[in-house]
N, C-alpha and C positions, 0 to 999 in steps of 0.2 A: 600565536601559531596559526589560528584561523582554520577554515575548512579547506580540504584538499581541492585541487583544481578539478573541475568537472562536477563538483557537488551540487551545483545549481539545479541540475536535472533531478537529483534525488529530492531536493526541496520541493520542486514543482510537483513531482509525482506524489510526494507525501501529502501535500496540501490537497491534491485531488482525491486521495484516499480518505482524508478527513471529511471532505465534502460529501463524498458518496456514502461513507459510513453513517454520517449524521442524517442524510436523506433517507436512509434505510432504517433509521431509528436504532442502530446497533451501538453498544458500548465497545470500548477497546477490548474488554475482556471477552465479550461475545464474539467479536471478529477474531480475536486470537484463538479462542476455543474452536471456531469453525475451521481455522487454517492450521491449527496444531502448534501454535507458538504462544508465549506468554503475552499478557497485556503490555508488559514493559517493552517487549520487542516491537509490538505494534506502535507504541509511542515513539520508539527510535526510528521506525520507518516513516511515520507521519512527520517527524521533525527533520527528516533528511540526514540523520546521524549515521544510520546504517544503510548500505546499499541493499537492494532487494534482488535476490537471485531470480532468474526467469521462471523456475518452477514454483517458487513462492509467490511470485506476481500472478501466475496463472491461478493459484489457489485463492489469493485475495480477490482477484477479479470474479472468480466463480462464486465466492461467498457473498460478493456484493451484487451478484446477478448480472454481471457484465459479460458480453460475448467476445469470443476470440475472432479477430478478423485477420485473415491471411496468416502470415507467419508470426505476427506480433499480437500480443494481448493488448487490447485498447481499453482504457478506463475512460469511457465517454461520458458526456454530460447530457 
């Protein structure tokens, strides 16, 4: 069956979240608690399994200390 078309962006974003979370020294549970989701949901975001809604992405970015630039939330390095 495979991944749906366009899932590559989810995977790239998920990997970026992993990288930033680890740099901040946060566990998946700590990030999930900060955002208001379970650690299992954070796992799914990081693996690119589930798409991240824009409001949820803003929460993740805020929890990771990233700033919003323009109309888009950017998870920068």
